[in-house]
Residue, then its C-alpha position, 0 to 999 in steps of 0.5 A: m500500499r505504502s509502494t502505491r501511494w508513493l507511486l501516485l505521489a512521485a505520478g505528480m512530480t516533474a523534472c526541475g519544474d521549469s517550463v523550458p522546451r527539452r527535445v527528446v529522440i527516441p529510436a524505434g525498437v528501444t526498451f521503455r528503459v532506455a527511453a526512461d533514461s533518455l528522458a532523464r538524461r534531458g531532465v524531464v524525469r528526475f526519477p527513472r526507476a519510480f518513472r519505469a516502476y510508475a509505467s509497469w504499475t499503469k500498464r503504460d511500459r508496453t507501447i511507446r512511439a518512437g520519434t522526436y518529441e519536445f517536453r516541458s518539465e513540469q508534465g506528469w507521469g500520466e501526461l509523459l506516458d500518454a504522449l510516448a503512448g499516442g505520439r502526442g508531442l511529436v516534432h518534425t525535425f530535419t536538415i538540409p546540408e549547405g549545397y543542397a538543391i531542391r531535386t534533394i530538399a523536397p523529398v527531405i521534406a517530404k518525409a519529414l512532414e509527412v506530405p506529399l513530394d508535389s505539396v513541396e513542389v508547388a511550395v517551391r514555386d510559389s509566384a507571392l514568395r518570389r516576387r518576395l525574394d525578386v527571384p527571375t527563375p521559376t523557383i526559389e532555388g538558393y533560397l532554402f537556407p541550409d539549417t536544421y527545423t523543427f515543426p509541430p505535427g501538422a505543419t504543411a510543405r508551405d511552412a517548411v519553405l516559408a521557413m527556410v526563406e526566413r531563415f535566408d533573410d534573418i542571415w543575410k546581412p546588409a554588408w553584403d548588400s553594400a558589397a554587391r552594389a560595389m561590384a555591379f550585382t544583384r542579390h540573386d548574381v551574389m546567391s548565383l556565385a556562392a551556389i558555386i562555390e559551395k559546390e566547389a568548396r571542400i575547405a573552407e579556406e579555398r572559397p574565397v580565393i574560388s570566389a576570386v577565381y570566377h570574379n577575375r573570369l567574369r571580369i575579362g568576358m572568360r566563361l565559368q566553366a564550372d563543373p557543378t552547374v553541368q552537373y545541375a544541367l544534368g539533373r542528376h550528380v555525377e561524381r565525375v563530369l565526362y566530356k560528353d556531358l559538357e555538350i547540354d545544352s542549358k543556360y545553367n552550362t557555363y562551359r557553354y554559356a558565359g557570365l553567371p547561369p540564370g539562378p543558384i544551383a543550390s542552397p549555399g551557407a552563410a560562408s559560400i554567400e560571403a566569399a561570393v562578396f567578399p572575394a581574395s585578392v589574387p590573379y588566379l583564372y584556374f584551379v585544378a582539384h586534388p583527389d583529396g578535394h583541395h585545389e591548386f590554383r594558377t593563373t596562366f593557361r600554362e601554368h594551368t596545363e602543368a598543374i592537371r599534369q600533376v594533378r592526373s600523375g598523382r591521381r595514377a599512382l593512387e589508383k595504381a596503389s590502390k589497384s582499381p584503376d579507372k579509365s572512364p572518359t573523364k576530365p580532371r575538375s579543373r576550372 
């Protein structure tokens, strides 16, 4: 009888007495003990053993729904158990990394929010949003800012897209507008270049240098010849761009068409946007990528040709060492 009274008393206990939301991930297939320990670690439950005993006594330790929950620490145990059993308190969370394009972002949103994929595709074509962003392209490609987002149950694709655009507005710096005006760039131009930088850069310190290469080319009317724009035009990711891929007739193919592409090819992060408006002060016009992602930068075509030869030689040595030569007709990632 005493233990029963204790359980009834404990059921009304709260964790820390504050109302701070605490996020808890309950993986699929875990035992109730593991779930209770997770709640305790996040400060939602103060006495996990007593909580487990109460759940067992009330026969509510057998059904828990996996997912990401958001609880407030003043919730009672009965309320917590009801939420875990019924999925109440579940939140939808997804992360969009830098460099994702809409064709990759849309399925992530659809899966996380449990909404139809075509509802996301409609949302990114919203004419009001395109006018708000002053985007001349059919979608708001590039303006869905890469970050982690959390939404309550019932959130729509439009809710997600709006939140991502608002996040973009939040991170945009007035200094970027000033720098863009100084170089006669629109914000759309900045985003178009930043997206290419995002796709090219593997090392953070190289972003401003890669930016400088493209600025230098634009200044003298030289084509950008950016492989990621070809991949975007192809509509799929390829590990290496083939020579035949360079023939695709698309305004996004910067091997065929001079200047910036019509719009961003992906969603760049803040560092790439910063690099787009503040390029390094270097004379380079060319770069070629090593297998590990870092680049060799050169000023003249002759120097660039030699750098390509060295990179190819290094790649062949690596392939020979791994005993898996790559004989596909590819081009080195170079500009």
